N, C-alpha and C positions, 0 to 999 in steps of 0.2 A: 280609776274610769269611774263616772259617774251615771247612778240607776235611776233608772224612771220607774215606778211602781205602776200597775193600771189595780185600781181596783174592784174588786167585785161588783157588779148592781146588785139590787136587792133578790136576784135569783128570778123572775119571771121572764124567762127566755123568750121570743117569738122566735128564735130557727131551735130548733133539737138539733145541733150539729154533733153529737153521739152517736144518733140514731141516722142522720142524711147521708155522714161518711164513713167509711171503712178505715178501720184502727188505723192504720199508717196517714190517713188522710187527715183526721184528727188530732194526730198528736203532730202534723205539720200545722195543722189550722191554732191549735190551744197553748203551744207551747212560746211565748209570743215574748220573752226573756231573755238578751243574750242570743250571741248569735248560732245560726240554724243552716248548716246545709241538708237542702232535701234531693235528694236525687231519688231522678224522677221517671223510673222508667216507660219506653215507648206506649202511649196510650193505657198511661198507669192512672190520669188526670189531673194531671197538675196544673190547669187551667181553671179546675174546680175548685182544688184545693185553695190557690191565692185565690179565688171570690171568696170563698168562706172566709176565710181569713180574715179579709177587707172587713166584711159581716162582723164577726167575730170581734176584731178590734172598736170597731165604733161603738155595738151593743154593749161591750162592757167600759164604757165610757170613755176610749180616746175619744180625743177632738179630732176630726178628720183630717184638722190643714196640717195637723200631725203626723200624717201618716204619707212618707212619698212609695209609689208604684212605680220602678222602672222598668221598662219592655222596650222592644225594638219595631214597632209601630205607633204612633199615636193610634191608630185603630184600634190594638190589644187590647190599651188600657183602657180607652171610652167603653169598648163592650164588657169585660171585667166587673169596671164601676156600675155600667148597667143592670149588668145581673146581679150583685149584692142590693144597688138600688130596690131592684123587682123584690130579693126576696125578705132586706128589710124596709129600707126608706131610702128619702130622699139626702139625708146626711152623705152618703155614701161618692152621691156625685163631688163632694167637696173634698176630695182626697184629690194630692196633687199626685197626678199623674201623667205619665208620657212618655216619649224616650229620651236617651242620655242626652240628645242634641236642644232639644227642646227644652229641657229643665236647664242646661249649661245655658243658655238662651237669658231663660228668664232671672238666672241667678245674676249673669252679666250685664245684666241692663241695672242694675241697683248695684254693683261692687264694680264695673268693670273701668272705672278711673284711678285707679289703683294698679292698674297695667297699662296708664295711658288713651286709655279709649273713653272716651265721652259716650254716655249713657244712649246715646241716638245712636250709634254706630250702627253699622247696615249687616246684614247677611248676604252675602252672594252665593248664587247659583253656580252650579259646576260650569254652562256657558258663559258666564263671567269670569269665570276662575281662569277658564283656558283665554280666552281675550287678554289679559291681565299677562300669560305666559306667553302670549306671541308677541307682546308689546316689550316684553325684559329682551327677548330672542331678540327683537329690529334692534334695539336700544342699543345690544351687545353687538350689533350688525354679523350677526351669523343666518346666515345665508345655507340653501342646500344647493345651491350654482356646481359648488366644485368637491364639495363632501355629503357626507351621509350623514343626519342630525333628526332625532325623532318630532315628527310635528307635536304639536301643544296639546293633544289628547294624551296622548302617549308620554309627554314630556312631565303633563301634571297626576300623569296614574303612577311615576317612577315616585315624585314627591309628594306625596300621597302615602306610597306602600311605605315608605323610609319612616315617616311619621306613626305608621300603624303600626309594623311591627319591630320599629327598631333596629330593622337591616340598614345598613349603607348603600349607598345610588350603586356602588360598585358592585355588589352581589344581588344586587336588582339586575343590572343591567347584563352582568355574566348571565344569570338565569333563563330572561325572558328577551334580552332585547339585545343579544349580543354583538350585533351590527353595528352598535352604539358607542362600543366599548370605546372609542376615542374620546366620546362625547360626556366623557362624565364628568371634567373640571370644568367643563361652562352647564352642565348642568347642577352643578350645586352653588355654581356663579350665578343663575335664573332663579332659585328656592334662596337664595339668599336676599337679593334682591325683590322678590316677590314678598319677603314676609315685611320687611322695609317697606315696600309701599303701601301694604296691608294696614300696618301700623298707622303708616304717614296720613293715610287718607280712613282714618275709625272707620275700617271693614273687616270682617272676619269672614269665613270661607266654614266649611262645614267640620274638616279637622282642627282649625280654629278652636271653636266652640269647646272640644274638649281638651286641648292644650290647654286652653287659656282658662278652664274652669281648675284642673287640675294643677295650675299654678298659681291659681288665688288661694285654691285651700293650703294646698303646703307652702305657702312661703306667707300668708297674713295670717297668723293665732286667731287675730281677732275675729276676721272673717271667716275662719273656719269654726269656731264654736259659736258663733251666732247662727249659721246656716245648718248645723250639727244639732244644735236646740230647739231650731226651729220643727226637723226633721225626727223626730224621737223614735219613729217606726218605718226602718227601709227593709222593701221586700224588690228583689229583682229579678226577673224571667229571664229563660233564658244563659243563666250563667256561662253555659260552656261557649256560649260565643262572645263574649265579649273578649276586648283586647287589652295587652296592659297598660293602657291608660286608665279606659273604665273600670278597673281593679282597682289601681289607687285612687280614684276617685270615690268608688265604695267603700275603701278602707279608711279615708280622708272623712266622710261622712258619716262614717259609725264609731271616727276615734273618740269619741264625746259619752257618748253613753252604750255601744257593744250590739244594740238591738236590731240585729239586721237578719233577715231570710233571704236566702240566694235558692234558686231552683235551676236545677235543670239535669241535664244526664248525661254525663263524661262521655256514653257510648253514641252521641248522636253529635260531636263536635268534627263538622267537616267544612269549616269556613276558614280553615288555615291563610287561602289563599288574599282574603279579605283583611288579615290583622287579627283574626280571633286566635289567644293564647288556649290550648287543653288546657296547659299548665293551671292556669286559677280557680278550674274547677277543683283539679286533683289538690292543690297544695291551698285549701280555705281554709281546713280545720288549722293547718300549720303560723298561717295569717292571721287569724282568729282561734287563741288556745281559747281550751273549755269549749269549743264547737259543739254543739250537739248534732249527730247525723240522722237522717232520718230517711229510710230508702222503700219509696215504692212501688210493688213489683206486681199487684194485682193488675192482671191487663182490662180493660175495656172494648178493646179494640179485634182483636185477632182470634180464633179458634186455637184451642193450644196444640195439633200436631205443627201451626206455623212457628208459636213460640218454642216449642222442643228445636228446632230447627236454628232459629236466630239465637237463643240462649249460648246454642252450640257455636257458632257462629264468632261471636262476641267472648265467649270464654279464652279464646285463642289472643287477645288481646295483651300486649303486653305489660299497657298499667290500664288497669280499672279501679272502679267501684265495683265489688261483685256481688250481682243481684241474678235471680232465677225468675223471668217471669214466669206466670201461672196466669191460666184463665178460663171460666166457668161456661164461657161461650160453647153452645153445643157444636159440633163440627167431627169429624175424623179421617177425611181427605186428609195425605199428607201433601206437602207440596211435590210437584213435579220436578223431574229434574233428565233432561234430554239432551243429547248432541243432535246437530245436524250437517247433512255433508255440505251447508255453507249457510253466508247470510241470506241467498236469495228464499230456502229451503227454510229457514228459520223464519222468514218472511210468510209464506206459503202459509205456512203452521198459524202465527199469529193471528192471520184474517181468518183462516176454519175456523180454529179454537171459539176466538170472537163472536163469530156471529153464530156460532154452536150455542156460545152463553147468552148471546141476544135472546136466539130461539127458548130457552128456558127460564127467560123473566129476566136476565139483568142485564141491565140498560146501558147501552156504549158508555155513555159517560161515566157508568161505575167500574170501569176495567182503565188501566192503563200500564201502557211501555215504558218501562223505566230505563234508562241507558245513562253509561259515565259522562259522554260528551255527547254535545248537540250531532255531530258529525255521524253518528253510530245507527239515528234512525236515518239514514239517505235511502239503504235498498228498501226497506219497508216503506218510506213513503209511495215511492213508484209503486210498488205495490198493491196499497191503500188505494192510491189515487186510479191505477188502469184497472180497480176491482168496485170503485165508487164509492167505497166505505169513509164515511165523513170521517177527521179523524181535528182536532185542534192540538199546537205543537207549544210546549212553554221551557226557554231556558233557550232562548235563540231564535236567529227566524227559521220558518218552512228552507227544505233543502233549496227546494227549486227558486225561493224568491233570496237568496244571499249575493252579491256584489258578484262575486270571484266565478257562483255557477254559471248567473245572468251572460258574463262574458262567455266564459268559453262556449257555452249553448248559443250565444249570438256570433260568434269566432264561425263555430261551424254551421248557421242557420244561413250566411251570408254564400258559403259555398251550394249548401244545398239548394238554393233558391236566391238569386245574385241580385233578384230585383226586392229583396228585405229592405223594404228602407230602415228603419228599425233597427235591425241586425247591425246594416254599415256605418251609421249614426253613432251606437253604443261602440263597435270596435273603433273607429276614429279618432272617439274622444277620449279612449286609452292612450294617447298620445303623446307625450310633452311637446307644445308648441300646437298643438291644435285644440284651438275652442270653437264653439257654439257652430261660429258661422263659417268657418274653415272646412268643418266636418259637413253641413251642410251641404257645401258648393260642389267640395268632394262626392259626396254623393249624388248630388243630381247629375252630376257626369258622370257616375259608374251609372244609373238607374234611369233617369228621366234623358239624356242623351245618347243611352245606350254603349256606352265604352267600354263595359265590362270592367273586371279586375284588374286589366292593362290599364286603366287610372293611374293605378298606382305606381305604375314605373314612367310615369310620362313625365315629360322634360321638365313640363311648367311648374316642376316641383322640386328640380333639380338644387336649388341654391337655396331650397329651405330645411333649418336645420333638422326636420321630422323627416327629411328625403330617404335618410339611410332603414328608418326605421317601418315607412312602404314599403320600401325593394322586403324588406323581411318577412313581412307579411306578406308580399305579392310572392313569392316563393315558398312559404309554406301553404301557401292555397293551391297553388299550380301543383306541390306535390301532391296534397291531396286530390286536387283533380285530375289530373293526367297520369292516376296508378287505381290499378284496385284493390284499393283496401277494406281493412274488415272495420266495422265502427269503433274498436279498440286503437287499429293501428293508425288512424284517424285523427283520433281525438290524442293519440300519441304523439300525433305531428303537431296539431293544434299547443301543445302542452308544454312542448320543447319551445317555442313562438312565446307562448303565454308569459312562460316561469316570470322571466328579466320585468315583464309590467308587472307582476302582481306582487313583486320584490320592491321594486319601487313606489306601488300606490299604497300598500298597505305595510304598518310596522310589524304589526302579528303575521307576515307573511305564513310564515312557516303549519303556524295551525291549521292556516287555509289550503294548505296543500293539503290534508287529510279530506277534504270535501271532493277536491277534483282526481285524486287516486280513486277513491270511491264511484266517484261519477264513470271512471274507464273502467272499474271492475260490471258494475252495474249494465254497461254498454256492450259486456260479452256477451250478456245474455241474449240479446237481439243478432239476427241475421243480416237487418238491412237498416241503416243510417235514420231513415226517414221512419218506421218503428217505435226506436228511439226518441227522435225528437218530435213524434208526435205524442209517447207517453210521459215524458216530459214537461209538454207544455198543459197537458189535462191539470183543469182543476176542480179540486173539490166542489159539491155540491152548494147552491149559495146560502147565507145565512136561514130565510126561511127553511128550505127542501132539510137542511140541515136539523134544525130543533126540530123536525116533525120525522126524517126519515129513521122507521122501523121504529116509530115511537120510541126512539132511544137514544136521541142527541148525538153525541161526537166522540167518537173512541181521544183517551187522553195519550199525547206523547208526552214526553217530559225528562229533563238533567233528575237527575237524582238529587241534586242540590235541589235544584226548582221544585220535587215535591218534598218535601222537607213539612213535616208537622199532615200533611193530609193522608188521605186515606181510602180505597177502593173496596170493592167486592173481590175484585179480579186484579193480579200484576202478574207481567213478566216482565224478568229480568233479561236484558238479552245481551248477546256478546260477552256472555265471562268466558273468555278467555286469557291468558297470560299476556299487556301489552297493550289490553283493552280495560279491561279489569280487574285488576289492578291497571293504570295507564302505566306505559313505560318509562314517562315521566318520573313514577316515583320510585325505580328501580335502585336509586345512589343514596336513599337517607330511610333509615329506617322508620323516622318521624312518618314521612309519604305516606309507606307502605301502612304504617300501624292507622293513620288515618282515612288511605282505601279501605284497608275492613273497616273500620267507622260506617264508613259510605254504602258498602255492602247491605251492613245492618240496614241502616237508616232503610233502604231501598225493599229490603224483605221485609220489615215489616210497617210497610203501610199496607198489606196485607189483612182484608178480614177474612176470606175463605179459601179462596183459590189462590194459588202460587206457583209461577211458572219460572224453574232456573229455566236458561238455554246457552250451549256453550258451542256458537256453531265450527266447522273448521272455516280457519281463514287462511290465505294462499298469498297474499302479495304484502310488500311492504309496511309495517304501520305507520312509518314518516319515512315519507321517499326523499329520495334527492339528497341522501348524504347528510341530513341533519339530525337525525338520528341513525345508529346501524339499522341497514335493512336484515330482514329476518322474517320466515314465515312464523304466523303467528296461530298455531294449531291446537297448544296446548289448555285442558281446561284450568280456568283462575284456578290460583296455589287457595283461595278462601274455600274450594271445591274440594279440593284436595285433600286440604288438612284438617279436613272433617273425621276422618277418616272411619267413621260407623254412618257412613252415606246410603248406605242402604237398609239401615233401621232409621232414617231420618227423612227419606224419600222415595217415592215413585218412580221407579226408572223407567219411562216411554223410549220407544225406536219408534221414528216418524216411516209412516207410509202412508201417501193420501195420492189418491189420484187428480192430476193437475187439470184434468177435463173437468172439473165440477166448477171451477172456476169459468170455465169458458161461456 
C-alpha cells in the first residue's frame, strides 16, 4: 500500500488546534496517515472535528484538490468547507466535498464510457424513474383489471431496496407487501427491462450512480488507481448510515493509500429501512487492519443527568463500541418518567407542561415531542389544535391532512351534513369507475336536486360497474342514520365499509389502518359526533400568528428518524410501551430490536435540559384487522424496564391535573 507523507510547514500555524479542541477531537484532527475510525458520541462535536481536520490538512501543505469530503447532504459539505475557510482561508473551498451521489456523477462523467455510457448521460429524478417502470409494466401487458399488482412507485421502491440492501425481491415483498407475493416474477422482469432500457438510452437513476461507480472502481484497475491517487485524503461523515455499496466505494477509493477517516456513531445507526448497514462501522477495523480508533465522549449538548440515563440505555446494546458520555454542562434535574392512564392524558400533560415551560422562558420552538411512528401523535394533535397551541410536524403529514383520515372524515360528514358538496365529491371519487364528471353529476342530484343519499341506489346507475359499491355506501350511511350510535360505533360502521377501498387505493394500506384505529380511539372521548368533527376540522393558527404566538413560535412534533442530528431544550418521548416503541414489527428479529434500542437512544439524546419519558396505558389493537395479532398494549417499553435502576436515573411522576384549567 502506497503512503503519501504530509510535510509539516515552518510551524507558523494560524490555528491553535491543540487549544481549540479537546484531547479526543485533536487526536482525530492530527492523525492523518492511515485508516482512522472516529466514534463520535451524541453531541460530541463530530462536525467540529471534520471542519478542523480540513483546515489542518490544508494548513499542513496538502493540496485541497487531493482532499475528498463525503457527506449525506451537499449542504453539510458546503457548510463544513465554509467554516474551515472562515478559520483559515479560501483554499478550503477547493476541497472536493459533496454526497456519494454527486461524487459518483462527477467520476462517471469522466470514465462512464468504460461502462458503455456516454459522458453526456442523463440523470433521472424519481418521477422519471417511476414513469419508465410504468412503461415497462405496460410493455409486459400487465394490468390490474383482474389481479393485484403494485403501483409504479411501490414497484420502484422494491427494486431500489433490493439494490441498496442486497435483499431478494421475494424477501422484500413478503416483509412489506405480502399482498403482491404472486407478482415477484413480473417485478423481476420489470427490473431487468428497466436496467436494459437505462443503458440503451444512456440514462442513470440515483441507485445507478452508486452501482456504476462501484463497478467502475472494482473492475477497472487503472481507473481506480487514477481516482485513488487524485483523492489522497478521504473523510466520510455519518459512516453508520452508509449502505453496503457505499462502504465498498470507500474501500476501493482508499485502496492505494489507506488515508481514510470515517466518522460516525454506531449507537445512532437507525436507517436500515433505507439500506444503511450497521455492520459497516462495526467492521471497519477488520476491513482496514491497523486502523486507529478514537472515541469522542465529551458531550456539549446535554446535562449530565440526561447522559447518565442515555449511557445506561445503550449499555444494553448487544454489539457496540463502548463509550461513556460525560458533560460539564450545569443541570441537576433528572429525566422524568411517568405513566399515563391513556394517550389523551399523555396529550393533556404535554399541553400543560409545554405551556409551563413557555412561561419559564423556553420558546415552544425549543420544545419537541418525539415518537416512533407518525401516527403516534394523532391524539396529541387533536388536543393541540383544540387548545390553540401552534405546532409543526416533521416525519409525515399532519394526522388530519393524511388522505385516508380525510376520506373517513368526509364519509362521516356526508351523514352529519347531507349538503356537504366537498364531502360527497371526495367520497364518490374513491370508487373505481367514478371520475370527476360522474362524481359531480351524482353530487348535484344528492345536494342541488335534494335527492338525498337515496340517490346512491337510483335505478339510473343499475347497469354501471360501480352500482354495487354505491349500494354498499348507501347501506353504511343508512345504518348510521337510522340508529342511535355513539361516535365510535358510527366510525366502526364507516371503517368496515371503507377498508376494501383503502386496500385497493393504497399499497401500504396496512400501515394506514393504525391512523384509522387511532381516529376511532380519539372519537371515544366525545359524546357527540358534532363536537368530534368540529375538533377534527380545527386548523392551527395561520403562519403570521404562529410566529408571534406567545413569542415562542411552534411546538415541534417529530418522528425520531426526522429528529436525528437536532436538539432542543426540552424533549418529550411518548408512547413508550411495547408494541409502539419498540414497534411490534421488530419483535421477530434481534437485529430489529437492537435498532429500536438505538432509536430510543437517539430520541433521548436530543434533550439538553429537560427530558420526559411517557408510557401511557393503551387498550386497543396496535395493528387492527388481523394484519398483526390483536392485543392490548399496556406494558412499558422493554427499553425502560431493562434499565433496572430506573429510580436512580429518573424522577417518577404521577399525573394529577385539573382539566378545567384548559377550558
